[in-house]
Residue frames as qw, qx, qy, qz and C-alpha x, y, z in Angstrom:
[[0.000, 0.886, 0.464, 0.000, 0.00, 0.00, 0.00],
 [0.298, -0.805, 0.094, 0.504, 2.80, 2.41, 0.92],
 [0.368, -0.228, 0.594, 0.678, 4.78, 1.70, -2.22],
 [0.253, 0.579, 0.702, 0.329, 1.63, 1.84, -4.33],
 [0.067, -0.937, -0.267, 0.214, 0.90, 5.31, -2.94],
 [0.339, -0.652, 0.331, 0.591, 4.45, 6.41, -3.62],
 [0.374, 0.069, 0.714, 0.588, 4.42, 5.05, -7.15],
 [0.185, 0.749, 0.624, 0.122, 1.03, 6.65, -7.84],
 [0.127, -0.917, -0.099, 0.366, 2.40, 10.07, -6.93],
 [0.448, -0.318, 0.475, 0.688, 5.29, 9.90, -9.42],
 [0.426, 0.652, 0.003, -0.627, 4.52, 12.09, -12.43],
 [0.502, 0.099, 0.749, 0.421, 4.01, 10.44, -15.82],
 [0.035, 0.125, -0.343, -0.930, 3.32, 12.33, -19.01],
 [0.289, -0.318, -0.748, -0.506, 0.10, 10.55, -19.98],
 [0.357, -0.574, -0.691, 0.256, -1.31, 10.65, -16.47],
 [0.177, -0.386, -0.159, 0.891, -0.39, 14.32, -16.05],
 [0.136, -0.043, -0.472, -0.870, -2.19, 15.17, -19.28],
 [0.376, -0.442, -0.760, -0.292, -5.36, 13.24, -18.35],
 [0.365, -0.554, -0.561, 0.495, -5.42, 14.69, -14.84],
 [0.099, -0.254, 0.037, 0.961, -4.89, 18.21, -16.16],
 [0.242, -0.210, -0.604, -0.730, -7.74, 17.73, -18.63],
 [0.421, -0.529, -0.737, 0.000, -10.00, 16.40, -15.88],
 [0.306, -0.431, -0.357, 0.770, -9.00, 19.30, -13.65],
 [0.046, 0.087, -0.241, -0.965, -9.85, 21.89, -16.31],
 [0.367, -0.331, -0.697, -0.520, -13.14, 20.19, -17.14],
 [0.424, -0.497, -0.690, 0.312, -13.95, 19.97, -13.45],
 [0.159, -0.331, -0.183, 0.912, -13.29, 23.67, -12.93],
 [0.210, -0.064, -0.446, -0.868, -15.47, 24.53, -15.93],
 [0.426, -0.420, -0.773, -0.209, -18.22, 22.26, -14.60],
 [0.348, -0.474, -0.549, 0.593, -18.01, 23.93, -11.21],
 [0.015, -0.194, 0.062, 0.979, -18.24, 27.37, -12.80],
 [0.320, -0.236, -0.638, -0.659, -21.29, 26.29, -14.82],
 [0.432, -0.495, -0.745, 0.117, -22.97, 25.00, -11.65],
 [0.242, -0.415, -0.335, 0.810, -22.22, 28.24, -9.84],
 [0.111, 0.031, -0.315, -0.942, -23.60, 30.27, -12.74],
 [0.412, -0.374, -0.721, -0.413, -26.77, 28.19, -12.73],
 [0.424, -0.478, -0.644, 0.422, -26.96, 28.55, -8.98],
 [0.146, -0.459, -0.162, 0.861, -26.58, 32.30, -9.24],
 [0.202, 0.341, 0.669, 0.629, -28.80, 32.52, -12.28],
 [0.131, -0.828, -0.515, -0.178, -31.53, 34.55, -10.65],
 [0.303, 0.490, -0.165, 0.801, -30.27, 38.08, -10.28],
 [0.455, -0.676, -0.006, -0.580, -32.65, 39.05, -7.47],
 [0.904, -0.415, -0.098, 0.023, -31.64, 36.08, -5.28],
 [0.743, 0.186, -0.163, 0.622, -27.96, 36.67, -5.98],
 [0.065, 0.599, -0.116, 0.790, -28.20, 40.33, -5.02],
 [0.673, -0.620, -0.036, -0.403, -30.16, 39.44, -1.88],
 [0.929, -0.196, -0.162, 0.269, -27.50, 36.88, -0.92],
 [0.535, 0.335, -0.168, 0.757, -24.68, 39.37, -1.40],
 [0.253, -0.671, 0.040, -0.696, -26.61, 41.88, 0.66],
 [0.843, -0.508, -0.076, -0.157, -27.02, 39.32, 3.44],
 [0.854, 0.009, -0.151, 0.498, -23.31, 38.44, 3.26],
 [0.255, 0.577, -0.112, 0.768, -22.50, 42.16, 3.50],
 [0.473, -0.635, 0.151, -0.591, -24.16, 42.20, 6.92],
 [0.793, -0.017, -0.592, 0.140, -22.31, 39.15, 8.22],
 [0.610, -0.772, 0.105, -0.143, -21.83, 38.82, 11.98],
 [0.412, 0.647, -0.600, 0.229, -18.07, 38.82, 12.46],
 [0.450, -0.439, 0.661, -0.410, -18.42, 37.20, 15.89],
 [0.889, 0.110, 0.377, -0.235, -20.25, 34.17, 14.45],
 [0.717, 0.640, -0.277, 0.025, -17.89, 34.15, 11.45],
 [0.037, 0.652, -0.699, 0.291, -14.98, 33.90, 13.89],
 [0.690, -0.192, 0.606, -0.347, -16.74, 31.01, 15.65],
 [0.897, 0.411, 0.062, -0.150, -17.15, 29.29, 12.26],
 [0.460, 0.699, -0.520, 0.174, -13.43, 29.74, 11.59],
 [0.318, -0.511, 0.707, -0.371, -12.70, 28.33, 15.04],
 [0.874, 0.048, 0.389, -0.289, -14.83, 25.25, 14.32],
 [0.809, 0.559, -0.179, 0.016, -12.92, 24.65, 11.10],
 [0.155, 0.694, -0.634, 0.303, -9.59, 25.12, 12.90],
 [0.614, -0.318, 0.620, -0.370, -10.75, 22.59, 15.51],
 [0.931, 0.293, 0.118, -0.181, -11.64, 20.13, 12.74],
 [0.613, 0.650, -0.413, 0.177, -8.14, 20.40, 11.33],
 [0.177, -0.600, 0.674, -0.392, -6.59, 20.03, 14.80],
 [0.823, -0.113, 0.456, -0.319, -8.59, 16.87, 15.45],
 [0.884, 0.456, -0.103, -0.016, -7.39, 15.47, 12.12],
 [0.285, 0.690, -0.589, 0.310, -3.81, 16.23, 13.17],
 [0.480, -0.409, 0.653, -0.421, -4.46, 14.42, 16.48],
 [0.939, 0.175, 0.169, -0.243, -5.98, 11.51, 14.55],
 [0.697, 0.583, -0.386, 0.157, -2.74, 11.19, 12.60],
 [0.073, -0.624, 0.646, -0.433, -0.73, 11.48, 15.83],
 [0.745, -0.218, 0.484, -0.405, -2.76, 8.69, 17.41],
 [0.947, 0.304, 0.036, -0.100, -2.57, 6.30, 14.45],
 [0.488, 0.676, -0.492, 0.252, 1.15, 6.92, 13.98],
 [0.309, -0.539, 0.660, -0.423, 1.76, 6.09, 17.65],
 [0.900, -0.014, 0.317, -0.297, -0.15, 2.83, 17.23],
 [0.884, 0.442, -0.095, 0.116, 2.30, 1.91, 14.48],
 [0.805, -0.314, -0.023, 0.503, 5.34, 2.88, 16.57],
 [0.423, 0.386, 0.118, 0.811, 6.04, 6.36, 15.17],
 [0.239, -0.758, -0.396, 0.460, 6.00, 9.62, 17.13],
 [0.297, 0.402, 0.227, 0.836, 5.64, 12.97, 15.39],
 [0.085, -0.300, -0.449, 0.837, 4.90, 16.14, 17.36],
 [0.235, 0.705, 0.645, -0.176, 1.48, 17.75, 17.10],
 [0.096, 0.785, -0.071, -0.608, 2.63, 21.17, 15.79],
 [0.073, -0.336, 0.751, 0.564, 4.32, 19.45, 12.84],
 [0.169, 0.326, 0.917, 0.155, 1.23, 17.34, 12.15],
 [0.187, 0.769, 0.441, -0.424, -1.06, 20.38, 12.36],
 [0.078, 0.657, -0.372, -0.652, 1.08, 22.19, 9.79],
 [0.109, -0.065, 0.911, 0.392, 0.95, 19.05, 7.64],
 [0.224, 0.548, 0.789, -0.163, -2.85, 18.98, 7.99],
 [0.189, 0.782, 0.088, -0.587, -3.16, 22.57, 6.78],
 [0.049, 0.499, -0.646, -0.576, -0.92, 21.83, 3.79],
 [0.166, 0.108, 0.965, 0.174, -2.66, 18.54, 3.01],
 [0.287, 0.647, 0.595, -0.381, -6.08, 20.23, 3.08],
 [0.230, 0.740, -0.183, -0.605, -4.99, 22.78, 0.48],
 [0.011, -0.317, 0.847, 0.426, -3.45, 20.10, -1.75],
 [0.239, 0.308, 0.919, -0.054, -6.60, 17.96, -1.55],
 [0.286, 0.735, 0.427, -0.442, -8.74, 20.94, -2.58],
 [0.260, 0.832, -0.183, -0.455, -6.69, 22.20, -5.51],
 [0.048, -0.502, 0.792, 0.343, -4.36, 19.56, -6.99],
 [0.811, 0.195, -0.306, -0.458, -5.65, 17.07, -9.60],
 [0.559, 0.251, -0.786, 0.086, -5.34, 13.37, -8.86],
 [0.398, -0.346, 0.556, -0.642, -7.17, 13.12, -5.54],
 [0.543, -0.826, 0.118, -0.093, -7.04, 11.31, -3.19],
 [0.916, 0.089, -0.085, 0.382, -3.70, 9.83, -4.30],
 [0.388, 0.632, -0.184, 0.645, -1.75, 13.11, -4.29],
 [0.372, -0.712, 0.253, -0.539, -2.61, 14.27, -0.78],
 [0.945, -0.314, 0.076, -0.051, -2.17, 10.72, 0.56],
 [0.826, 0.280, -0.114, 0.476, 1.25, 10.49, -1.09],
 [0.099, 0.736, -0.223, 0.632, 2.16, 13.91, 0.33],
 [0.658, -0.619, 0.234, -0.359, 1.33, 12.73, 3.85],
 [0.989, -0.043, -0.005, 0.143, 3.13, 9.44, 3.29],
 [0.642, 0.467, -0.192, 0.578, 6.34, 11.14, 2.25],
 [0.193, -0.743, 0.249, -0.590, 6.09, 13.59, 5.14],
 [0.864, -0.451, 0.143, -0.171, 5.77, 10.70, 7.60],
 [0.927, 0.157, -0.062, 0.336, 8.77, 9.00, 6.02],
 [0.367, 0.632, -0.230, 0.643, 10.91, 12.13, 6.27],
 [0.418, -0.661, 0.282, -0.556, 9.93, 12.36, 9.93],
 [0.130, -0.433, 0.860, -0.238, 11.26, 8.89, 10.68],
 [0.815, 0.077, 0.374, -0.436, 8.29, 6.59, 9.98],
 [0.378, -0.141, 0.854, 0.329, 8.98, 3.29, 8.25],
 [0.276, 0.039, -0.598, -0.751, 7.33, 2.57, 4.92],
 [0.317, -0.351, -0.879, -0.065, 4.98, 0.11, 6.62],
 [0.150, -0.494, -0.550, 0.657, 4.07, 2.58, 9.38],
 [0.125, 0.319, -0.139, -0.929, 3.46, 5.44, 6.94],
 [0.325, -0.057, -0.727, -0.602, 1.40, 3.31, 4.55],
 [0.287, -0.397, -0.857, 0.159, -0.59, 1.72, 7.37],
 [0.044, -0.443, -0.378, 0.812, -1.37, 5.17, 8.79],
 [0.251, 0.194, -0.354, -0.880, -2.62, 6.51, 5.44],
 [0.366, -0.163, -0.846, -0.352, -4.71, 3.38, 4.86],
 [0.241, -0.412, -0.783, 0.398, -6.20, 3.35, 8.38],
 [0.052, 0.396, 0.212, -0.892, -7.11, 7.05, 8.30],
 [0.293, 0.064, -0.544, -0.784, -8.80, 6.73, 4.89],
 [0.389, -0.309, -0.854, -0.152, -11.01, 3.89, 6.14],
 [0.209, -0.438, -0.617, 0.619, -11.72, 5.67, 9.44],
 [0.132, 0.249, -0.063, -0.957, -12.74, 8.82, 7.56],
 [0.376, -0.116, -0.699, -0.598, -15.15, 6.79, 5.42],
 [0.370, -0.412, -0.815, 0.170, -16.71, 5.26, 8.54],
 [0.127, -0.378, -0.377, 0.836, -16.92, 8.66, 10.26],
 [0.256, 0.126, -0.289, -0.914, -18.69, 10.24, 7.30],
 [0.409, -0.229, -0.814, -0.342, -21.02, 7.23, 7.02],
 [0.286, -0.427, -0.724, 0.460, -21.96, 7.61, 10.69],
 [0.026, 0.341, 0.146, -0.928, -22.58, 11.33, 10.29],
 [0.330, 0.023, -0.537, -0.776, -24.64, 10.83, 7.14],
 [0.385, -0.317, -0.864, -0.063, -26.62, 8.05, 8.82],
 [0.162, -0.439, -0.557, 0.687, -27.32, 10.36, 11.78],
 [0.159, 0.222, -0.162, -0.948, -28.46, 13.03, 9.34],
 [0.387, -0.153, -0.743, -0.525, -30.88, 10.60, 7.71],
 [0.338, -0.400, -0.809, 0.268, -32.25, 9.54, 11.11],
 [0.043, -0.387, -0.307, 0.868, -32.75, 13.17, 12.19],
 [0.272, 0.108, -0.397, -0.870, -34.48, 13.99, 8.91],
 [0.413, -0.251, -0.829, -0.281, -36.76, 10.95, 9.24],
 [0.245, -0.398, -0.706, 0.532, -37.59, 11.81, 12.85],
 [0.097, 0.375, 0.128, -0.913, -38.76, 15.24, 11.74],
 [0.400, 0.120, -0.530, -0.738, -40.83, 13.77, 8.90],
 [0.717, 0.015, 0.457, -0.526, -44.03, 11.76, 9.00],
 [0.800, 0.433, -0.309, -0.278, -43.02, 9.76, 5.93],
 [0.792, -0.365, 0.485, 0.069, -41.38, 6.33, 6.16],
 [0.769, 0.635, -0.066, -0.009, -39.90, 6.56, 2.68],
 [0.217, 0.787, -0.545, 0.192, -36.36, 6.96, 4.02],
 [0.822, -0.406, 0.370, -0.149, -36.30, 3.74, 6.03],
 [0.931, 0.287, 0.088, 0.210, -34.53, 1.94, 3.21],
 [0.369, 0.778, -0.274, 0.427, -31.90, 4.68, 3.02],
 [0.463, -0.704, 0.422, -0.334, -31.30, 4.36, 6.76],
 [0.940, -0.143, 0.308, -0.002, -30.84, 0.60, 6.50],
 [0.772, 0.544, -0.048, 0.325, -28.50, 1.04, 3.54],
 [0.055, 0.831, -0.359, 0.422, -26.47, 3.58, 5.52],
 [0.712, -0.530, 0.409, -0.211, -26.27, 1.16, 8.44],
 [0.960, 0.163, 0.167, 0.154, -24.99, -1.57, 6.11],
 [0.513, 0.733, -0.194, 0.402, -22.33, 0.81, 4.77],
 [0.283, -0.780, 0.416, -0.372, -21.18, 1.71, 8.28],
 [0.872, -0.297, 0.378, -0.088, -20.99, -1.93, 9.38],
 [0.885, 0.395, 0.069, 0.236, -19.16, -2.90, 6.19],
 [0.304, 0.800, -0.297, 0.423, -16.62, -0.09, 6.52],
 [0.527, -0.667, 0.435, -0.296, -16.08, -1.01, 10.18],
 [0.963, -0.044, 0.263, 0.044, -15.44, -4.62, 9.19],
 [0.692, 0.625, -0.118, 0.342, -12.85, -3.45, 6.67],
 [0.029, -0.807, 0.410, -0.423, -11.03, -1.47, 9.36],
 [0.735, -0.467, 0.434, -0.229, -11.15, -4.29, 11.92],
 [0.874, 0.028, 0.446, 0.188, -10.10, -6.98, 9.40],
 [0.277, 0.876, -0.273, -0.286, -7.72, -4.80, 7.45],
 [0.395, -0.422, 0.782, 0.233, -5.33, -7.78, 7.26],
 [0.611, 0.375, 0.693, 0.072, -7.72, -9.44, 4.81],
 [0.389, 0.903, 0.111, -0.145, -7.91, -6.25, 2.74],
 [0.079, -0.805, 0.535, 0.242, -4.13, -5.93, 2.68],
 [0.532, -0.127, 0.816, 0.185, -3.76, -9.59, 1.73],
 [0.574, 0.647, 0.502, -0.005, -6.26, -9.03, -1.09],
 [0.189, 0.940, -0.175, -0.223, -4.28, -5.94, -2.17],
 [0.329, -0.550, 0.719, 0.270, -1.13, -8.08, -2.34],
 [0.588, 0.225, 0.764, 0.143, -2.87, -10.63, -4.55],
 [0.441, 0.849, 0.270, -0.105, -4.18, -7.89, -6.83],
 [0.032, -0.854, 0.430, 0.290, -0.68, -6.46, -7.15],
 [0.444, -0.259, 0.819, 0.256, 0.68, -9.89, -8.13],
 [0.561, 0.522, 0.642, 0.040, -2.14, -10.40, -10.62],
 [0.285, 0.938, 0.026, -0.195, -1.61, -6.97, -12.13],
 [0.214, -0.699, 0.608, 0.311, 2.12, -7.67, -12.35],
 [0.536, 0.028, 0.814, 0.221, 1.51, -10.94, -14.23],
 [0.484, 0.707, 0.516, -0.003, -0.92, -9.30, -16.66],
 [0.270, 0.962, 0.025, 0.041, 0.96, -6.07, -17.37],
 [0.748, 0.255, -0.228, 0.570, 4.49, -6.56, -16.12],
 [0.028, 0.537, -0.257, 0.803, 4.14, -3.66, -13.68],
 [0.096, -0.931, 0.350, 0.047, 5.39, -2.95, -11.10],
 [0.805, 0.434, -0.381, 0.133, 8.69, -4.30, -12.34],
 [0.535, 0.375, -0.572, 0.496, 11.63, -5.81, -10.52],
 [0.305, -0.051, -0.676, 0.669, 12.29, -4.71, -6.97],
 [0.333, -0.181, 0.056, -0.924, 9.21, -2.48, -6.85],
 [0.755, -0.211, -0.454, -0.424, 6.89, -5.48, -6.81],
 [0.656, -0.101, -0.647, 0.375, 8.95, -7.11, -4.07],
 [0.088, 0.102, -0.383, 0.914, 8.86, -3.89, -2.04],
 [0.551, -0.241, -0.168, -0.781, 5.09, -3.72, -2.37],
 [0.794, -0.191, -0.568, -0.101, 4.76, -7.32, -1.16],
 [0.520, -0.028, -0.582, 0.624, 7.13, -6.75, 1.78],
 [0.111, -0.180, 0.212, -0.954, 5.43, -3.52, 2.82],
 [0.675, -0.262, -0.294, -0.624, 1.95, -5.06, 2.73],
 [0.753, -0.151, -0.620, 0.162, 3.22, -7.96, 4.83],
 [0.320, 0.013, -0.493, 0.809, 4.68, -5.60, 7.45],
 [0.335, -0.239, -0.015, -0.911, 1.48, -3.53, 7.48],
 [0.744, -0.285, -0.497, -0.344, -0.55, -6.66, 8.32],
 [0.644, -0.121, -0.609, 0.448, 1.63, -7.17, 11.39],
 [0.004, -0.236, 0.285, -0.929, 0.75, -3.77, 12.94],
 [0.127, -0.419, -0.874, 0.211, -1.93, -4.39, 15.62],
 [0.257, -0.226, -0.053, -0.938, -5.20, -2.47, 15.92],
 [0.065, -0.232, -0.921, 0.305, -7.39, -3.78, 18.74],
 [0.076, -0.689, -0.691, -0.202, -11.10, -3.06, 19.35],
 [0.271, -0.806, -0.282, 0.445, -10.56, -0.11, 21.73],
 [0.251, -0.405, 0.318, 0.819, -8.05, 1.72, 19.48],
 [0.133, 0.330, 0.738, 0.573, -10.39, 1.07, 16.55],
 [0.126, -0.807, -0.577, 0.026, -13.28, 2.77, 18.36],
 [0.304, -0.712, -0.033, 0.632, -11.03, 5.71, 19.32],
 [0.263, -0.142, 0.529, 0.794, -9.77, 6.15, 15.76],
 [0.027, 0.528, 0.727, 0.438, -13.29, 6.05, 14.31],
 [0.220, -0.828, -0.443, 0.264, -14.55, 8.48, 16.98],
 [0.292, -0.555, 0.167, 0.761, -11.76, 10.93, 16.12],
 [0.177, 0.117, 0.661, 0.720, -12.52, 10.63, 12.40],
 [0.080, -0.708, -0.676, -0.188, -16.22, 11.30, 13.07],
 [0.293, -0.773, -0.236, 0.511, -15.24, 14.29, 15.25],
 [0.288, -0.198, 0.393, 0.851, -13.27, 15.74, 12.32],
 [0.009, -0.414, -0.684, -0.601, -16.40, 15.71, 10.16],
 [0.260, -0.757, -0.593, 0.087, -18.66, 16.93, 12.97],
 [0.314, -0.601, -0.058, 0.733, -16.46, 19.95, 13.70],
 [0.133, -0.005, 0.527, 0.839, -16.52, 20.77, 10.00],
 [0.138, -0.593, -0.731, -0.308, -20.31, 20.46, 10.10],
 [0.296, -0.732, -0.399, 0.467, -20.40, 22.92, 13.01],
 [0.227, -0.253, 0.259, 0.904, -18.63, 25.39, 10.71],
 [0.084, -0.354, -0.671, -0.646, -21.68, 25.15, 8.42],
 [0.315, -0.697, -0.640, 0.077, -24.11, 25.54, 11.34],
 [0.322, -0.616, -0.158, 0.701, -22.27, 28.64, 12.59],
 [0.179, 0.041, 0.463, 0.867, -22.27, 29.99, 9.03],
 [0.156, -0.654, -0.664, -0.327, -26.06, 30.20, 9.25],
 [0.378, -0.772, -0.342, 0.381, -25.72, 32.29, 12.38],
 [0.396, -0.300, 0.192, 0.847, -23.11, 34.45, 10.69],
 [0.008, -0.190, -0.512, -0.838, -25.55, 35.41, 7.91],
 [0.346, 0.051, 0.383, -0.855, -28.44, 35.88, 10.39],
 [0.650, 0.015, -0.531, -0.544, -30.37, 32.84, 9.12],
 [0.765, -0.325, 0.393, -0.393, -32.12, 30.18, 11.22],
 [0.010, -0.371, 0.919, 0.133, -30.51, 26.73, 11.23],
 [0.812, 0.023, -0.234, -0.534, -32.79, 24.05, 9.65],
 [0.356, -0.455, 0.791, -0.203, -31.85, 21.34, 12.15],
 [0.839, 0.157, 0.448, -0.265, -34.09, 18.73, 10.51],
 [0.842, 0.515, 0.136, 0.089, -32.11, 18.76, 7.26],
 [0.106, 0.921, -0.375, -0.017, -28.81, 20.59, 7.72],
 [0.511, -0.479, 0.709, 0.078, -26.80, 17.52, 8.81],
 [0.758, 0.317, 0.562, 0.092, -28.15, 15.45, 5.92],
 [0.462, 0.887, 0.014, 0.012, -27.42, 18.31, 3.51],
 [0.165, -0.822, 0.540, 0.071, -23.87, 18.58, 4.82],
 [0.642, -0.223, 0.727, 0.097, -23.20, 14.85, 4.55],
 [0.717, 0.539, 0.438, 0.067, -24.67, 14.56, 1.06],
 [0.302, 0.941, -0.152, -0.023, -22.71, 17.59, -0.16],
 [0.312, -0.695, 0.641, 0.097, -19.45, 16.19, 1.22],
 [0.722, 0.044, 0.682, 0.105, -20.03, 12.80, -0.40],
 [0.618, 0.731, 0.279, 0.078, -20.88, 14.34, -3.78],
 [0.103, 0.956, -0.273, -0.020, -17.99, 16.79, -3.51],
 [0.563, -0.526, 0.621, 0.145, -15.52, 13.96, -2.82],
 [0.837, 0.398, 0.352, 0.127, -15.95, 12.53, -6.32],
 [0.465, -0.413, 0.343, 0.704, -12.72, 13.21, -8.27],
 [0.425, 0.656, 0.516, 0.350, -14.46, 15.30, -10.93],
 [0.050, 0.901, 0.040, 0.428, -14.33, 18.87, -9.67],
 [0.497, 0.197, -0.523, 0.663, -11.30, 19.94, -7.56],
 [0.016, -0.012, -0.540, 0.842, -12.43, 20.55, -4.00],
 [0.082, 0.571, 0.814, -0.072, -16.05, 20.03, -5.06],
 [0.024, -0.263, 0.027, 0.964, -16.11, 23.58, -6.40],
 [0.445, 0.027, -0.329, -0.833, -19.70, 24.45, -7.26],
 [0.563, -0.170, -0.787, -0.185, -20.88, 20.91, -6.48],
 [0.323, -0.266, -0.713, 0.563, -20.79, 21.37, -2.70],
 [0.131, 0.160, 0.164, -0.965, -22.39, 24.82, -2.84],
 [0.495, -0.024, -0.473, -0.728, -25.11, 23.65, -5.21],
 [0.525, -0.211, -0.825, -0.006, -25.86, 20.45, -3.27],
 [0.185, -0.235, -0.605, 0.738, -26.06, 22.31, 0.02],
 [0.257, 0.133, 0.007, -0.957, -28.37, 25.00, -1.34],
 [0.532, -0.071, -0.617, -0.576, -30.70, 22.56, -3.12],
 [0.496, -0.258, -0.815, 0.150, -31.12, 20.19, -0.14],
 [0.118, -0.226, -0.493, 0.832, -31.49, 23.03, 2.36],
 [0.367, 0.045, -0.181, -0.911, -34.20, 24.64, 0.23],
 [0.555, -0.154, -0.749, -0.328, -35.97, 21.25, 0.09],
 [0.449, -0.351, -0.726, 0.386, -36.09, 21.29, 3.89],
 [0.157, -0.861, -0.484, 0.029, -37.73, 24.68, 4.04],
 [0.397, -0.510, 0.037, 0.762, -34.82, 27.11, 4.08],
 [0.398, 0.864, 0.107, -0.291, -35.29, 30.16, 1.89],
 [0.812, 0.454, 0.062, 0.362, -33.14, 30.24, -1.22],
 [0.143, 0.864, -0.239, 0.420, -31.40, 33.43, -0.14],
 [0.587, -0.667, 0.405, -0.214, -30.56, 32.05, 3.32],
 [0.953, -0.018, 0.275, 0.126, -29.42, 28.69, 1.92],
 [0.675, 0.615, -0.019, 0.407, -27.21, 30.31, -0.70],
 [0.069, -0.871, 0.295, -0.386, -25.76, 32.83, 1.76],
 [0.739, -0.532, 0.398, -0.114, -24.94, 30.16, 4.35],
 [0.934, 0.192, 0.197, 0.226, -23.41, 27.87, 1.69],
 [0.478, 0.750, -0.136, 0.436, -21.19, 30.68, 0.39],
 [0.330, -0.809, 0.355, -0.331, -20.16, 31.65, 3.91],
 [0.898, -0.291, 0.330, -0.005, -19.33, 28.05, 4.78],
 [0.860, 0.349, 0.131, 0.348, -17.24, 27.56, 1.64],
 [0.177, 0.891, -0.217, 0.356, -15.44, 30.86, 2.18],
 [0.481, -0.679, 0.511, -0.217, -14.09, 29.37, 5.43],
 [0.884, -0.102, 0.455, -0.036, -14.01, 25.66, 4.60],
 [0.807, 0.430, 0.271, 0.299, -12.55, 26.02, 1.09],
 [0.403, 0.820, -0.037, 0.405, -11.07, 29.40, 0.18],
 [0.318, -0.846, 0.354, -0.241, -9.57, 30.38, 3.53],
 [0.875, -0.290, 0.382, 0.074, -8.27, 26.83, 4.02],
 [0.801, 0.477, 0.120, 0.341, -6.58, 26.95, 0.61],
 [0.170, 0.886, -0.211, 0.375, -4.81, 30.23, 1.32],
 [0.509, -0.700, 0.457, -0.205, -3.56, 29.16, 4.75],
 [0.947, -0.050, 0.313, 0.053, -2.81, 25.64, 3.57],
 [0.739, 0.572, -0.028, 0.354, -0.52, 26.69, 0.72],
 [0.078, -0.844, 0.394, -0.355, 1.35, 28.89, 3.19],
 [0.788, -0.417, 0.436, -0.120, 1.77, 25.67, 5.17],
 [0.913, 0.326, 0.133, 0.205, 3.10, 23.89, 2.07],
 [0.389, 0.796, -0.236, 0.400, 5.64, 26.70, 1.62],
 [0.418, -0.739, 0.434, -0.302, 6.64, 26.55, 5.31],
 [0.925, -0.161, 0.345, 0.016, 7.18, 22.78, 5.13],
 [0.789, 0.529, 0.019, 0.313, 9.23, 23.10, 1.93],
 [0.108, 0.853, -0.323, 0.395, 11.35, 25.86, 3.47],
 [0.652, -0.588, 0.435, -0.201, 11.95, 23.83, 6.63],
 [0.952, 0.056, 0.274, 0.128, 12.97, 20.74, 4.68],
 [0.594, 0.714, -0.119, 0.351, 15.31, 22.79, 2.52],
 [0.171, -0.822, 0.418, -0.347, 17.00, 24.14, 5.62],
 [0.823, -0.365, 0.423, -0.105, 17.29, 20.69, 7.15],
 [0.912, 0.312, 0.177, 0.199, 18.72, 19.24, 3.94],
 [0.340, 0.866, -0.250, 0.269, 21.26, 22.04, 3.61],
 [0.806, -0.068, -0.376, 0.452, 24.67, 20.90, 4.98],
 [0.413, -0.877, -0.087, 0.228, 25.98, 22.85, 7.94],
 [0.400, 0.850, -0.277, 0.202, 28.82, 25.23, 7.04],
 [0.845, -0.066, -0.281, 0.451, 32.30, 24.07, 7.94],
 [0.306, -0.940, -0.026, 0.148, 33.69, 26.50, 10.55],
 [0.616, -0.408, 0.377, 0.558, 37.18, 25.79, 9.29],
 [0.539, 0.532, 0.464, 0.459, 36.26, 26.81, 5.74],
 [0.198, 0.849, 0.127, 0.473, 37.66, 30.16, 4.76],
 [0.488, -0.867, 0.100, -0.028, 39.54, 30.54, 8.05],
 [0.361, 0.703, -0.595, 0.142, 42.78, 29.01, 6.92],
 [0.528, -0.420, 0.671, -0.307, 42.49, 26.36, 9.64],
 [0.356, 0.207, -0.877, -0.248, 43.07, 22.74, 8.82],
 [0.799, -0.293, -0.095, -0.517, 40.04, 20.51, 9.71],
 [0.504, -0.458, 0.703, -0.206, 40.77, 17.89, 12.36],
 [0.754, 0.049, 0.655, 0.000, 41.73, 14.59, 10.84],
 [0.648, 0.750, 0.021, -0.133, 42.26, 16.05, 7.36],
 [0.846, 0.081, 0.141, 0.508, 45.30, 15.14, 5.36],
 [0.243, -0.705, 0.097, 0.660, 47.90, 17.91, 5.27],
 [0.579, 0.788, -0.004, -0.210, 48.20, 19.78, 1.96],
 [0.873, 0.163, 0.135, 0.440, 50.93, 18.70, -0.42]]
């Protein structure tokens, strides 16, 4: 898994071209959705007017909720890394989280690129290939379970507020997804063994990965299966992953307060979960336009006025997407600068002083 992630992140001409084309098409699609969303001039003007009267106190609370979400994700990484025998300090992981969030929202090739970025960061901080790969794999599964739980809770809340039983099937389906994802996390050894077999099959059919790369993949997957994850740590990891999503959801709830709109509690959690799931599809970078449109449409369906729904969605994305991108790329630059300084050899104090370094051969 670790070597697969690393190999996936290596640039290739054909893949770069296809990802760039998908990125451009995704951006255009997002712009089209936004234009359709803003198609009615009166509603757009009303939304901008409402955003112009934003409560800065509630906006700051929304920013705080998003910052808490990112901190919890950093702590989730810290916890999973410790389970695999690696210790990285929280400030470093929080900076990594900021950078990773910006990369995930803007760089084509998700989720492979941001996962590979985290993997390489772990490796540079002393994690083994098995530990780094196991951490990326475990967090991805835990995030899927956390979102499934949140979405299931949203469905239950929406059904409780409705007299219709039409959503019972959706609730049962969501429960099946949660149980299935939990089984994958608990029995990850079976998934990793299956991944090893798929790698061998792919190697026989295509010849890739060649030579030592295939052996490295096999060895890494074997070491990853040996890292323990008991029932209690599993529950803790899933709870932290769910807390990441819930704190991000609170950013949306506080965004309603920031634009002086009532929170539609019967549908806002379901709208958030559905928008995040749709926005995670690797079509539009960061779900640009998709998340805003999904949020507004579902919120309106649950009785929120179009102006309030659109204003809250824009406010939420201003914090969750645009502000996170700006701060995150500053984090990417800070990490790159730090690594450059660490990689730079220390100057020799004897250089330029005319002194002969200790142990050096005398000049001829």
